[in-house]
mmCIF file of the N, C-alpha and C atoms, coordinates in Angstrom:
data_MODEL
# 
_entry.id   MODEL 
# 
loop_
_atom_site.group_PDB 
_atom_site.id 
_atom_site.type_symbol 
_atom_site.label_atom_id 
_atom_site.label_alt_id 
_atom_site.label_comp_id 
_atom_site.label_asym_id 
_atom_site.label_entity_id 
_atom_site.label_seq_id 
_atom_site.pdbx_PDB_ins_code 
_atom_site.Cartn_x 
_atom_site.Cartn_y 
_atom_site.Cartn_z 
_atom_site.occupancy 
_atom_site.B_iso_or_equiv 
_atom_site.pdbx_formal_charge 
_atom_site.auth_seq_id 
_atom_site.auth_comp_id 
_atom_site.auth_asym_id 
_atom_site.auth_atom_id 
_atom_site.pdbx_PDB_model_num 
ATOM 1   N N  . MET A 1 1  ? 108.157 103.582 119.380 1.00 0.00 ? 1  MET A N  1 
ATOM 2   C CA . MET A 1 1  ? 107.068 103.908 120.463 1.00 0.00 ? 1  MET A CA 1 
ATOM 3   C C  . MET A 1 1  ? 107.303 103.074 121.800 1.00 0.00 ? 1  MET A C  1 
ATOM 4   N N  . ALA A 1 2  ? 108.192 103.776 123.074 1.00 0.00 ? 2  ALA A N  1 
ATOM 5   C CA . ALA A 1 2  ? 108.328 102.831 123.921 1.00 0.00 ? 2  ALA A CA 1 
ATOM 6   C C  . ALA A 1 2  ? 107.150 102.489 125.293 1.00 0.00 ? 2  ALA A C  1 
ATOM 7   N N  . LEU A 1 3  ? 107.026 101.700 125.516 1.00 0.00 ? 3  LEU A N  1 
ATOM 8   C CA . LEU A 1 3  ? 105.900 100.818 126.399 1.00 0.00 ? 3  LEU A CA 1 
ATOM 9   C C  . LEU A 1 3  ? 106.103 100.998 127.624 1.00 0.00 ? 3  LEU A C  1 
ATOM 10  N N  . ARG A 1 4  ? 105.064 101.575 128.283 1.00 0.00 ? 4  ARG A N  1 
ATOM 11  C CA . ARG A 1 4  ? 104.981 101.802 130.039 1.00 0.00 ? 4  ARG A CA 1 
ATOM 12  C C  . ARG A 1 4  ? 104.380 100.697 130.725 1.00 0.00 ? 4  ARG A C  1 
ATOM 13  N N  . PRO A 1 5  ? 104.634 99.964  131.501 1.00 0.00 ? 5  PRO A N  1 
ATOM 14  C CA . PRO A 1 5  ? 103.945 99.149  132.336 1.00 0.00 ? 5  PRO A CA 1 
ATOM 15  C C  . PRO A 1 5  ? 102.926 99.634  133.162 1.00 0.00 ? 5  PRO A C  1 
ATOM 16  N N  . ASN A 1 6  ? 101.613 98.949  133.139 1.00 0.00 ? 6  ASN A N  1 
ATOM 17  C CA . ASN A 1 6  ? 100.612 99.567  134.051 1.00 0.00 ? 6  ASN A CA 1 
ATOM 18  C C  . ASN A 1 6  ? 100.349 98.373  134.869 1.00 0.00 ? 6  ASN A C  1 
ATOM 19  N N  . ALA A 1 7  ? 99.190  98.840  135.690 1.00 0.00 ? 7  ALA A N  1 
ATOM 20  C CA . ALA A 1 7  ? 98.800  97.435  136.490 1.00 0.00 ? 7  ALA A CA 1 
ATOM 21  C C  . ALA A 1 7  ? 98.324  96.253  135.735 1.00 0.00 ? 7  ALA A C  1 
ATOM 22  N N  . HIS A 1 8  ? 97.995  95.830  134.571 1.00 0.00 ? 8  HIS A N  1 
ATOM 23  C CA . HIS A 1 8  ? 97.458  94.620  133.958 1.00 0.00 ? 8  HIS A CA 1 
ATOM 24  C C  . HIS A 1 8  ? 98.123  94.976  132.703 1.00 0.00 ? 8  HIS A C  1 
ATOM 25  N N  . ASN A 1 9  ? 97.861  95.968  131.897 1.00 0.00 ? 9  ASN A N  1 
ATOM 26  C CA . ASN A 1 9  ? 98.412  95.947  130.458 1.00 0.00 ? 9  ASN A CA 1 
ATOM 27  C C  . ASN A 1 9  ? 99.203  96.754  130.367 1.00 0.00 ? 9  ASN A C  1 
ATOM 28  N N  . THR A 1 10 ? 99.629  97.267  129.577 1.00 0.00 ? 10 THR A N  1 
ATOM 29  C CA . THR A 1 10 ? 100.924 97.914  128.915 1.00 0.00 ? 10 THR A CA 1 
ATOM 30  C C  . THR A 1 10 ? 100.331 99.441  127.852 1.00 0.00 ? 10 THR A C  1 
ATOM 31  N N  . VAL A 1 11 ? 100.943 100.569 128.350 1.00 0.00 ? 11 VAL A N  1 
ATOM 32  C CA . VAL A 1 11 ? 99.741  101.667 128.057 1.00 0.00 ? 11 VAL A CA 1 
ATOM 33  C C  . VAL A 1 11 ? 100.988 102.028 127.178 1.00 0.00 ? 11 VAL A C  1 
ATOM 34  N N  . PRO A 1 12 ? 100.756 102.395 125.710 1.00 0.00 ? 12 PRO A N  1 
ATOM 35  C CA . PRO A 1 12 ? 101.951 103.606 125.129 1.00 0.00 ? 12 PRO A CA 1 
ATOM 36  C C  . PRO A 1 12 ? 102.282 104.252 125.452 1.00 0.00 ? 12 PRO A C  1 
ATOM 37  N N  . ASP A 1 13 ? 103.423 105.161 125.519 1.00 0.00 ? 13 ASP A N  1 
ATOM 38  C CA . ASP A 1 13 ? 104.268 106.093 125.726 1.00 0.00 ? 13 ASP A CA 1 
ATOM 39  C C  . ASP A 1 13 ? 104.454 107.226 124.730 1.00 0.00 ? 13 ASP A C  1 
ATOM 40  N N  . ASP A 1 14 ? 103.465 107.398 124.098 1.00 0.00 ? 14 ASP A N  1 
ATOM 41  C CA . ASP A 1 14 ? 103.231 108.432 122.898 1.00 0.00 ? 14 ASP A CA 1 
ATOM 42  C C  . ASP A 1 14 ? 102.863 109.831 123.005 1.00 0.00 ? 14 ASP A C  1 
ATOM 43  N N  . ALA A 1 15 ? 103.322 110.837 122.334 1.00 0.00 ? 15 ALA A N  1 
ATOM 44  C CA . ALA A 1 15 ? 102.397 112.001 122.962 1.00 0.00 ? 15 ALA A CA 1 
ATOM 45  C C  . ALA A 1 15 ? 101.236 112.186 121.943 1.00 0.00 ? 15 ALA A C  1 
ATOM 46  N N  . GLU A 1 16 ? 100.847 111.197 120.901 1.00 0.00 ? 16 GLU A N  1 
ATOM 47  C CA . GLU A 1 16 ? 99.812  111.221 120.324 1.00 0.00 ? 16 GLU A CA 1 
ATOM 48  C C  . GLU A 1 16 ? 98.465  110.659 121.216 1.00 0.00 ? 16 GLU A C  1 
ATOM 49  N N  . LEU A 1 17 ? 99.092  109.330 121.869 1.00 0.00 ? 17 LEU A N  1 
ATOM 50  C CA . LEU A 1 17 ? 98.379  109.110 122.541 1.00 0.00 ? 17 LEU A CA 1 
ATOM 51  C C  . LEU A 1 17 ? 98.594  109.150 124.042 1.00 0.00 ? 17 LEU A C  1 
ATOM 52  N N  . SER A 1 18 ? 97.842  110.294 124.472 1.00 0.00 ? 18 SER A N  1 
ATOM 53  C CA . SER A 1 18 ? 98.098  109.960 126.214 1.00 0.00 ? 18 SER A CA 1 
ATOM 54  C C  . SER A 1 18 ? 97.541  108.866 127.142 1.00 0.00 ? 18 SER A C  1 
ATOM 55  N N  . THR A 1 19 ? 98.343  108.924 127.740 1.00 0.00 ? 19 THR A N  1 
ATOM 56  C CA . THR A 1 19 ? 97.612  107.691 128.957 1.00 0.00 ? 19 THR A CA 1 
ATOM 57  C C  . THR A 1 19 ? 96.016  108.082 129.077 1.00 0.00 ? 19 THR A C  1 
ATOM 58  N N  . TYR A 1 20 ? 95.557  109.050 129.157 1.00 0.00 ? 20 TYR A N  1 
ATOM 59  C CA . TYR A 1 20 ? 94.259  109.670 129.531 1.00 0.00 ? 20 TYR A CA 1 
ATOM 60  C C  . TYR A 1 20 ? 93.500  109.415 128.239 1.00 0.00 ? 20 TYR A C  1 
ATOM 61  N N  . ARG A 1 21 ? 93.977  110.005 126.925 1.00 0.00 ? 21 ARG A N  1 
ATOM 62  C CA . ARG A 1 21 ? 93.433  109.464 126.120 1.00 0.00 ? 21 ARG A CA 1 
ATOM 63  C C  . ARG A 1 21 ? 93.101  107.966 125.747 1.00 0.00 ? 21 ARG A C  1 
ATOM 64  N N  . PHE A 1 22 ? 94.023  107.266 126.256 1.00 0.00 ? 22 PHE A N  1 
ATOM 65  C CA . PHE A 1 22 ? 94.471  105.466 125.940 1.00 0.00 ? 22 PHE A CA 1 
ATOM 66  C C  . PHE A 1 22 ? 92.819  104.993 126.974 1.00 0.00 ? 22 PHE A C  1 
ATOM 67  N N  . ILE A 1 23 ? 92.900  105.839 127.881 1.00 0.00 ? 23 ILE A N  1 
ATOM 68  C CA . ILE A 1 23 ? 91.880  105.035 128.944 1.00 0.00 ? 23 ILE A CA 1 
ATOM 69  C C  . ILE A 1 23 ? 90.380  105.743 128.325 1.00 0.00 ? 23 ILE A C  1 
ATOM 70  N N  . ILE A 1 24 ? 90.596  106.510 127.877 1.00 0.00 ? 24 ILE A N  1 
ATOM 71  C CA . ILE A 1 24 ? 89.336  107.155 127.387 1.00 0.00 ? 24 ILE A CA 1 
ATOM 72  C C  . ILE A 1 24 ? 88.689  106.139 126.075 1.00 0.00 ? 24 ILE A C  1 
ATOM 73  N N  . ILE A 1 25 ? 89.375  106.331 124.790 1.00 0.00 ? 25 ILE A N  1 
ATOM 74  C CA . ILE A 1 25 ? 89.188  105.194 124.084 1.00 0.00 ? 25 ILE A CA 1 
ATOM 75  C C  . ILE A 1 25 ? 89.032  103.989 124.580 1.00 0.00 ? 25 ILE A C  1 
ATOM 76  N N  . SER A 1 26 ? 89.954  103.320 125.423 1.00 0.00 ? 26 SER A N  1 
ATOM 77  C CA . SER A 1 26 ? 89.357  102.363 125.717 1.00 0.00 ? 26 SER A CA 1 
ATOM 78  C C  . SER A 1 26 ? 88.333  101.656 126.320 1.00 0.00 ? 26 SER A C  1 
ATOM 79  N N  . ALA A 1 27 ? 87.879  102.891 127.151 1.00 0.00 ? 27 ALA A N  1 
ATOM 80  C CA . ALA A 1 27 ? 86.581  102.745 128.211 1.00 0.00 ? 27 ALA A CA 1 
ATOM 81  C C  . ALA A 1 27 ? 85.071  102.889 126.695 1.00 0.00 ? 27 ALA A C  1 
ATOM 82  N N  . LYS A 1 28 ? 85.561  103.589 125.986 1.00 0.00 ? 28 LYS A N  1 
ATOM 83  C CA . LYS A 1 28 ? 84.315  103.767 124.846 1.00 0.00 ? 28 LYS A CA 1 
ATOM 84  C C  . LYS A 1 28 ? 84.135  102.112 123.792 1.00 0.00 ? 28 LYS A C  1 
ATOM 85  N N  . ARG A 1 29 ? 85.592  101.628 123.195 1.00 0.00 ? 29 ARG A N  1 
ATOM 86  C CA . ARG A 1 29 ? 85.486  100.635 123.065 1.00 0.00 ? 29 ARG A CA 1 
ATOM 87  C C  . ARG A 1 29 ? 85.084  99.621  123.564 1.00 0.00 ? 29 ARG A C  1 
ATOM 88  N N  . ALA A 1 30 ? 85.123  99.314  125.104 1.00 0.00 ? 30 ALA A N  1 
ATOM 89  C CA . ALA A 1 30 ? 84.444  98.673  126.122 1.00 0.00 ? 30 ALA A CA 1 
ATOM 90  C C  . ALA A 1 30 ? 82.831  98.609  125.924 1.00 0.00 ? 30 ALA A C  1 
ATOM 91  N N  . ARG A 1 31 ? 82.288  99.825  126.164 1.00 0.00 ? 31 ARG A N  1 
ATOM 92  C CA . ARG A 1 31 ? 80.719  99.688  126.040 1.00 0.00 ? 31 ARG A CA 1 
ATOM 93  C C  . ARG A 1 31 ? 80.413  99.488  124.817 1.00 0.00 ? 31 ARG A C  1 
ATOM 94  N N  . GLN A 1 32 ? 81.023  99.427  123.464 1.00 0.00 ? 32 GLN A N  1 
ATOM 95  C CA . GLN A 1 32 ? 80.923  98.780  122.343 1.00 0.00 ? 32 GLN A CA 1 
ATOM 96  C C  . GLN A 1 32 ? 80.535  97.302  122.390 1.00 0.00 ? 32 GLN A C  1 
ATOM 97  N N  . LEU A 1 33 ? 81.616  97.304  123.075 1.00 0.00 ? 33 LEU A N  1 
ATOM 98  C CA . LEU A 1 33 ? 81.757  95.197  123.089 1.00 0.00 ? 33 LEU A CA 1 
ATOM 99  C C  . LEU A 1 33 ? 80.509  94.872  124.214 1.00 0.00 ? 33 LEU A C  1 
ATOM 100 N N  . GLN A 1 34 ? 80.639  95.507  124.713 1.00 0.00 ? 34 GLN A N  1 
ATOM 101 C CA . GLN A 1 34 ? 79.463  95.009  126.045 1.00 0.00 ? 34 GLN A CA 1 
ATOM 102 C C  . GLN A 1 34 ? 77.949  95.415  125.448 1.00 0.00 ? 34 GLN A C  1 
ATOM 103 N N  . SER A 1 35 ? 77.842  96.068  124.403 1.00 0.00 ? 35 SER A N  1 
ATOM 104 C CA . SER A 1 35 ? 76.465  96.478  123.720 1.00 0.00 ? 35 SER A CA 1 
ATOM 105 C C  . SER A 1 35 ? 76.400  95.330  122.627 1.00 0.00 ? 35 SER A C  1 
ATOM 106 N N  . GLY A 1 36 ? 77.407  94.726  122.425 1.00 0.00 ? 36 GLY A N  1 
ATOM 107 C CA . GLY A 1 36 ? 76.987  93.312  121.669 1.00 0.00 ? 36 GLY A CA 1 
ATOM 108 C C  . GLY A 1 36 ? 78.080  93.373  120.295 1.00 0.00 ? 36 GLY A C  1 
ATOM 109 N N  . ALA A 1 37 ? 79.181  94.498  120.397 1.00 0.00 ? 37 ALA A N  1 
ATOM 110 C CA . ALA A 1 37 ? 80.270  94.519  119.061 1.00 0.00 ? 37 ALA A CA 1 
ATOM 111 C C  . ALA A 1 37 ? 80.767  93.599  119.148 1.00 0.00 ? 37 ALA A C  1 
ATOM 112 N N  . ARG A 1 38 ? 81.180  93.016  117.740 1.00 0.00 ? 38 ARG A N  1 
ATOM 113 C CA . ARG A 1 38 ? 82.497  91.923  117.833 1.00 0.00 ? 38 ARG A CA 1 
ATOM 114 C C  . ARG A 1 38 ? 83.779  91.965  118.230 1.00 0.00 ? 38 ARG A C  1 
ATOM 115 N N  . SER A 1 39 ? 84.368  91.642  118.773 1.00 0.00 ? 39 SER A N  1 
ATOM 116 C CA . SER A 1 39 ? 85.687  91.686  119.304 1.00 0.00 ? 39 SER A CA 1 
ATOM 117 C C  . SER A 1 39 ? 86.807  91.779  117.528 1.00 0.00 ? 39 SER A C  1 
ATOM 118 N N  . PHE A 1 40 ? 87.642  92.727  117.438 1.00 0.00 ? 40 PHE A N  1 
ATOM 119 C CA . PHE A 1 40 ? 88.451  92.304  116.476 1.00 0.00 ? 40 PHE A CA 1 
ATOM 120 C C  . PHE A 1 40 ? 89.611  91.314  116.643 1.00 0.00 ? 40 PHE A C  1 
ATOM 121 N N  . LEU A 1 41 ? 89.584  90.950  117.984 1.00 0.00 ? 41 LEU A N  1 
ATOM 122 C CA . LEU A 1 41 ? 90.890  89.970  118.167 1.00 0.00 ? 41 LEU A CA 1 
ATOM 123 C C  . LEU A 1 41 ? 89.925  88.921  118.353 1.00 0.00 ? 41 LEU A C  1 
ATOM 124 N N  . PRO A 1 42 ? 90.400  87.355  118.446 1.00 0.00 ? 42 PRO A N  1 
ATOM 125 C CA . PRO A 1 42 ? 90.225  86.380  118.846 1.00 0.00 ? 42 PRO A CA 1 
ATOM 126 C C  . PRO A 1 42 ? 90.214  86.266  120.636 1.00 0.00 ? 42 PRO A C  1 
ATOM 127 N N  . THR A 1 43 ? 89.366  85.851  121.397 1.00 0.00 ? 43 THR A N  1 
ATOM 128 C CA . THR A 1 43 ? 90.137  86.331  123.103 1.00 0.00 ? 43 THR A CA 1 
ATOM 129 C C  . THR A 1 43 ? 89.229  85.032  123.563 1.00 0.00 ? 43 THR A C  1 
ATOM 130 N N  . SER A 1 44 ? 89.638  84.576  124.782 1.00 0.00 ? 44 SER A N  1 
ATOM 131 C CA . SER A 1 44 ? 89.314  83.673  125.630 1.00 0.00 ? 44 SER A CA 1 
ATOM 132 C C  . SER A 1 44 ? 88.859  84.034  126.597 1.00 0.00 ? 44 SER A C  1 
ATOM 133 N N  . THR A 1 45 ? 88.741  85.753  127.149 1.00 0.00 ? 45 THR A N  1 
ATOM 134 C CA . THR A 1 45 ? 88.612  86.605  128.448 1.00 0.00 ? 45 THR A CA 1 
ATOM 135 C C  . THR A 1 45 ? 86.840  87.071  127.815 1.00 0.00 ? 45 THR A C  1 
ATOM 136 N N  . LYS A 1 46 ? 85.880  87.311  128.775 1.00 0.00 ? 46 LYS A N  1 
ATOM 137 C CA . LYS A 1 46 ? 84.847  87.831  128.427 1.00 0.00 ? 46 LYS A CA 1 
ATOM 138 C C  . LYS A 1 46 ? 85.037  88.873  128.781 1.00 0.00 ? 46 LYS A C  1 
ATOM 139 N N  . LYS A 1 47 ? 85.636  89.422  129.646 1.00 0.00 ? 47 LYS A N  1 
ATOM 140 C CA . LYS A 1 47 ? 85.973  90.897  129.902 1.00 0.00 ? 47 LYS A CA 1 
ATOM 141 C C  . LYS A 1 47 ? 85.977  91.749  128.925 1.00 0.00 ? 47 LYS A C  1 
ATOM 142 N N  . ALA A 1 48 ? 84.869  92.997  128.453 1.00 0.00 ? 48 ALA A N  1 
ATOM 143 C CA . ALA A 1 48 ? 84.833  93.846  127.635 1.00 0.00 ? 48 ALA A CA 1 
ATOM 144 C C  . ALA A 1 48 ? 86.242  94.694  127.858 1.00 0.00 ? 48 ALA A C  1 
ATOM 145 N N  . THR A 1 49 ? 86.614  95.056  128.743 1.00 0.00 ? 49 THR A N  1 
ATOM 146 C CA . THR A 1 49 ? 88.089  96.042  129.035 1.00 0.00 ? 49 THR A CA 1 
ATOM 147 C C  . THR A 1 49 ? 89.046  95.603  129.032 1.00 0.00 ? 49 THR A C  1 
ATOM 148 N N  . VAL A 1 50 ? 89.269  94.256  129.066 1.00 0.00 ? 50 VAL A N  1 
ATOM 149 C CA . VAL A 1 50 ? 90.501  93.581  128.952 1.00 0.00 ? 50 VAL A CA 1 
ATOM 150 C C  . VAL A 1 50 ? 90.400  93.365  127.116 1.00 0.00 ? 50 VAL A C  1 
ATOM 151 N N  . SER A 1 51 ? 89.623  92.828  126.493 1.00 0.00 ? 51 SER A N  1 
ATOM 152 C CA . SER A 1 51 ? 89.511  93.230  125.013 1.00 0.00 ? 51 SER A CA 1 
ATOM 153 C C  . SER A 1 51 ? 89.719  94.669  124.788 1.00 0.00 ? 51 SER A C  1 
ATOM 154 N N  . ALA A 1 52 ? 88.894  95.133  125.196 1.00 0.00 ? 52 ALA A N  1 
ATOM 155 C CA . ALA A 1 52 ? 89.048  97.239  124.525 1.00 0.00 ? 52 ALA A CA 1 
ATOM 156 C C  . ALA A 1 52 ? 90.540  97.159  124.618 1.00 0.00 ? 52 ALA A C  1 
ATOM 157 N N  . THR A 1 53 ? 91.177  97.106  125.710 1.00 0.00 ? 53 THR A N  1 
ATOM 158 C CA . THR A 1 53 ? 92.117  97.761  126.261 1.00 0.00 ? 53 THR A CA 1 
ATOM 159 C C  . THR A 1 53 ? 93.655  97.186  125.328 1.00 0.00 ? 53 THR A C  1 
ATOM 160 N N  . GLU A 1 54 ? 93.561  95.792  124.963 1.00 0.00 ? 54 GLU A N  1 
ATOM 161 C CA . GLU A 1 54 ? 94.493  95.289  124.089 1.00 0.00 ? 54 GLU A CA 1 
ATOM 162 C C  . GLU A 1 54 ? 94.278  95.623  122.547 1.00 0.00 ? 54 GLU A C  1 
ATOM 163 N N  . GLU A 1 55 ? 92.869  95.880  122.420 1.00 0.00 ? 55 GLU A N  1 
ATOM 164 C CA . GLU A 1 55 ? 92.664  96.238  120.443 1.00 0.00 ? 55 GLU A CA 1 
ATOM 165 C C  . GLU A 1 55 ? 93.067  97.319  120.565 1.00 0.00 ? 55 GLU A C  1 
ATOM 166 N N  . VAL A 1 56 ? 92.736  98.749  121.355 1.00 0.00 ? 56 VAL A N  1 
ATOM 167 C CA . VAL A 1 56 ? 93.178  100.128 121.624 1.00 0.00 ? 56 VAL A CA 1 
ATOM 168 C C  . VAL A 1 56 ? 94.787  99.870  121.670 1.00 0.00 ? 56 VAL A C  1 
ATOM 169 N N  . ARG A 1 57 ? 95.821  98.995  122.336 1.00 0.00 ? 57 ARG A N  1 
ATOM 170 C CA . ARG A 1 57 ? 96.939  98.959  122.349 1.00 0.00 ? 57 ARG A CA 1 
ATOM 171 C C  . ARG A 1 57 ? 97.233  98.853  121.125 1.00 0.00 ? 57 ARG A C  1 
ATOM 172 N N  . ARG A 1 58 ? 97.338  97.533  120.426 1.00 0.00 ? 58 ARG A N  1 
ATOM 173 C CA . ARG A 1 58 ? 97.515  96.773  119.047 1.00 0.00 ? 58 ARG A CA 1 
ATOM 174 C C  . ARG A 1 58 ? 97.286  98.064  117.976 1.00 0.00 ? 58 ARG A C  1 
ATOM 175 N N  . GLY A 1 59 ? 96.259  99.145  118.102 1.00 0.00 ? 59 GLY A N  1 
ATOM 176 C CA . GLY A 1 59 ? 96.049  100.272 117.223 1.00 0.00 ? 59 GLY A CA 1 
ATOM 177 C C  . GLY A 1 59 ? 94.992  99.167  116.136 1.00 0.00 ? 59 GLY A C  1 
ATOM 178 N N  . LEU A 1 60 ? 94.104  98.666  116.562 1.00 0.00 ? 60 LEU A N  1 
ATOM 179 C CA . LEU A 1 60 ? 92.789  98.298  115.365 1.00 0.00 ? 60 LEU A CA 1 
ATOM 180 C C  . LEU A 1 60 ? 91.914  99.620  115.504 1.00 0.00 ? 60 LEU A C  1 
ATOM 181 N N  . ILE A 1 61 ? 91.807  100.386 116.595 1.00 0.00 ? 61 ILE A N  1 
ATOM 182 C CA . ILE A 1 61 ? 90.646  100.877 117.208 1.00 0.00 ? 61 ILE A CA 1 
ATOM 183 C C  . ILE A 1 61 ? 91.076  101.870 115.734 1.00 0.00 ? 61 ILE A C  1 
ATOM 184 N N  . THR A 1 62 ? 90.157  102.518 115.132 1.00 0.00 ? 62 THR A N  1 
ATOM 185 C CA . THR A 1 62 ? 90.239  103.880 114.983 1.00 0.00 ? 62 THR A CA 1 
ATOM 186 C C  . THR A 1 62 ? 89.788  104.974 114.864 1.00 0.00 ? 62 THR A C  1 
ATOM 187 N N  . TRP A 1 63 ? 90.411  106.037 115.751 1.00 0.00 ? 63 TRP A N  1 
ATOM 188 C CA . TRP A 1 63 ? 89.922  106.971 116.274 1.00 0.00 ? 63 TRP A CA 1 
ATOM 189 C C  . TRP A 1 63 ? 90.630  108.241 115.972 1.00 0.00 ? 63 TRP A C  1 
ATOM 190 N N  . THR A 1 64 ? 89.867  109.586 116.137 1.00 0.00 ? 64 THR A N  1 
ATOM 191 C CA . THR A 1 64 ? 91.037  110.635 115.967 1.00 0.00 ? 64 THR A CA 1 
ATOM 192 C C  . THR A 1 64 ? 90.286  111.926 116.562 1.00 0.00 ? 64 THR A C  1 
ATOM 193 N N  . ASP A 1 65 ? 90.772  112.814 117.214 1.00 0.00 ? 65 ASP A N  1 
ATOM 194 C CA . ASP A 1 65 ? 90.514  114.119 118.209 1.00 0.00 ? 65 ASP A CA 1 
ATOM 195 C C  . ASP A 1 65 ? 89.489  115.288 117.586 1.00 0.00 ? 65 ASP A C  1 
ATOM 196 N N  . PRO A 1 66 ? 88.729  115.195 118.549 1.00 0.00 ? 66 PRO A N  1 
ATOM 197 C CA . PRO A 1 66 ? 87.622  116.135 117.772 1.00 0.00 ? 66 PRO A CA 1 
ATOM 198 C C  . PRO A 1 66 ? 87.693  117.278 118.190 1.00 0.00 ? 66 PRO A C  1 
ATOM 199 N N  . GLY A 1 67 ? 88.570  117.964 118.730 1.00 0.00 ? 67 GLY A N  1 
ATOM 200 C CA . GLY A 1 67 ? 88.843  119.090 119.284 1.00 0.00 ? 67 GLY A CA 1 
ATOM 201 C C  . GLY A 1 67 ? 89.881  119.365 118.362 1.00 0.00 ? 67 GLY A C  1 
ATOM 202 N N  . ARG A 1 68 ? 90.244  118.791 117.207 1.00 0.00 ? 68 ARG A N  1 
ATOM 203 C CA . ARG A 1 68 ? 91.545  119.239 115.936 1.00 0.00 ? 68 ARG A CA 1 
ATOM 204 C C  . ARG A 1 68 ? 90.908  119.397 114.845 1.00 0.00 ? 68 ARG A C  1 
ATOM 205 N N  . PRO A 1 69 ? 90.796  120.346 113.984 1.00 0.00 ? 69 PRO A N  1 
ATOM 206 C CA . PRO A 1 69 ? 90.597  120.519 112.625 1.00 0.00 ? 69 PRO A CA 1 
ATOM 207 C C  . PRO A 1 69 ? 90.230  119.011 112.014 1.00 0.00 ? 69 PRO A C  1 
ATOM 208 N N  . VAL A 1 70 ? 89.358  119.199 111.008 1.00 0.00 ? 70 VAL A N  1 
ATOM 209 C CA . VAL A 1 70 ? 89.384  117.757 110.421 1.00 0.00 ? 70 VAL A CA 1 
ATOM 210 C C  . VAL A 1 70 ? 90.129  117.462 109.424 1.00 0.00 ? 70 VAL A C  1 
ATOM 211 N N  . GLU A 1 71 ? 90.648  118.903 108.699 1.00 0.00 ? 71 GLU A N  1 
ATOM 212 C CA . GLU A 1 71 ? 92.133  118.731 107.727 1.00 0.00 ? 71 GLU A CA 1 
ATOM 213 C C  . GLU A 1 71 ? 93.377  117.866 109.111 1.00 0.00 ? 71 GLU A C  1 
ATOM 214 N N  . GLU A 1 72 ? 93.355  117.341 110.083 1.00 0.00 ? 72 GLU A N  1 
ATOM 215 C CA . GLU A 1 72 ? 94.338  117.382 110.928 1.00 0.00 ? 72 GLU A CA 1 
ATOM 216 C C  . GLU A 1 72 ? 93.669  116.001 111.599 1.00 0.00 ? 72 GLU A C  1 
ATOM 217 N N  . GLY A 1 73 ? 92.676  115.492 111.138 1.00 0.00 ? 73 GLY A N  1 
ATOM 218 C CA . GLY A 1 73 ? 92.053  114.424 111.846 1.00 0.00 ? 73 GLY A CA 1 
ATOM 219 C C  . GLY A 1 73 ? 91.108  114.992 112.826 1.00 0.00 ? 73 GLY A C  1 
ATOM 220 N N  . GLY A 1 74 ? 90.318  115.543 112.638 1.00 0.00 ? 74 GLY A N  1 
ATOM 221 C CA . GLY A 1 74 ? 89.629  116.350 114.007 1.00 0.00 ? 74 GLY A CA 1 
ATOM 222 C C  . GLY A 1 74 ? 87.948  115.600 114.068 1.00 0.00 ? 74 GLY A C  1 
ATOM 223 N N  . SER A 1 75 ? 87.331  114.265 113.286 1.00 0.00 ? 75 SER A N  1 
ATOM 224 C CA . SER A 1 75 ? 86.602  113.858 113.250 1.00 0.00 ? 75 SER A CA 1 
ATOM 225 C C  . SER A 1 75 ? 86.798  112.665 113.997 1.00 0.00 ? 75 SER A C  1 
ATOM 226 N N  . GLU A 1 76 ? 85.510  112.608 115.178 1.00 0.00 ? 76 GLU A N  1 
ATOM 227 C CA . GLU A 1 76 ? 85.995  111.190 116.052 1.00 0.00 ? 76 GLU A CA 1 
ATOM 228 C C  . GLU A 1 76 ? 85.061  109.999 115.439 1.00 0.00 ? 76 GLU A C  1 
ATOM 229 N N  . VAL A 1 77 ? 86.097  108.927 115.634 1.00 0.00 ? 77 VAL A N  1 
ATOM 230 C CA . VAL A 1 77 ? 85.376  107.432 114.570 1.00 0.00 ? 77 VAL A CA 1 
ATOM 231 C C  . VAL A 1 77 ? 84.766  106.643 115.654 1.00 0.00 ? 77 VAL A C  1 
ATOM 232 N N  . ILE A 1 78 ? 85.365  106.534 116.540 1.00 0.00 ? 78 ILE A N  1 
ATOM 233 C CA . ILE A 1 78 ? 85.418  105.194 117.723 1.00 0.00 ? 78 ILE A CA 1 
ATOM 234 C C  . ILE A 1 78 ? 83.401  105.951 118.239 1.00 0.00 ? 78 ILE A C  1 
# 
């Protein structure tokens, strides 16, 4: 998987994880962190968006596409 540089982070360049999907998943995770969820990574930053983006980039967040049938991974976890 090649990485494409973005403004502050890197966005995976993968057909399964498009830039749009990466942003949506990161935003959902950031909202969870802002609501009090614990981060999966030790971090010195207090910004939920930075932590969420890094968690998604590293593959620590489980998600599936709700548009696909369940046997293909179609139930959303995040």
